[in-house]
C-alpha positions in Angstrom: 32.9 6.2 -73.2 31.4 7.0 -69.4 29.6 10.3 -68.3 29.3 11.6 -65.6 26.0 12.8 -64.5 24.4 15.7 -62.9 22.4 15.4 -59.7 19.0 16.0 -60.2 17.4 19.6 -58.3 16.3 18.5 -54.9 17.3 15.2 -55.5 17.4 12.9 -52.5 20.8 12.2 -50.6 20.6 8.2 -51.5 20.7 9.1 -55.0 23.5 11.9 -54.6 25.9 9.2 -53.0 24.4 6.8 -55.8 24.8 9.5 -58.9 27.9 9.6 -56.6 29.4 6.2 -56.7 28.9 5.5 -60.3 30.6 8.4 -61.0 33.6 7.5 -59.1 33.6 3.7 -60.6 33.0 5.1 -64.3 30.2 2.8 -65.1 27.8 2.9 -67.5 24.5 2.7 -67.7 24.6 0.4 -70.6 27.1 -1.9 -68.2 24.7 -1.5 -64.7 22.0 -2.7 -67.0 23.8 -5.7 -69.0 25.4 -6.5 -65.6 22.0 -7.0 -63.6 20.0 -8.1 -66.8 17.8 -4.8 -65.9 16.3 -2.2 -69.1 19.0 0.4 -70.0 15.5 2.8 -69.5 15.1 1.5 -65.9 18.0 2.0 -64.4 18.8 5.1 -66.3 15.4 6.7 -65.4 16.7 6.2 -61.3 19.7 8.4 -62.5 17.8 11.2 -63.5 15.9 11.4 -60.7 13.1 10.5 -62.4 11.6 7.0 -60.8 9.7 8.0 -57.9 9.2 4.8 -56.1 11.8 2.8 -57.7 11.4 0.2 -55.6 14.6 -1.2 -53.3 14.8 -5.0 -55.5 16.4 -2.6 -58.5 18.6 -0.3 -55.9 20.2 -3.1 -54.7 20.9 -4.3 -58.1 22.2 -1.2 -59.4 24.6 -1.0 -56.0 26.0 -4.7 -56.6 26.6 -3.4 -60.2 28.7 -0.2 -58.8 30.5 -2.9 -56.4 28.9 -0.4 -53.3 26.7 -1.3 -50.4 23.3 -0.6 -49.0 25.2 1.5 -45.5 27.3 3.4 -48.3 24.5 4.7 -50.3 21.4 5.0 -47.3 23.9 4.7 -43.9 21.6 2.2 -42.4 22.4 -1.4 -41.9 
């Protein structure tokens, strides 16, 4: 079962965009982790706003698993 994530208080716009993409695609944290060979905890921490500086590679891999684009999340090229 996929559950929708809520937006953490004070979340930056990129995280809001990422959570909205995750909710639209109905992809679970577990599915993302499995698709990109990541730990569930690291993926979960990003979506919960607990990862203060998650790193470009991790975010790119999450975006890839969700079928999104960097521009869609960050509004830049």
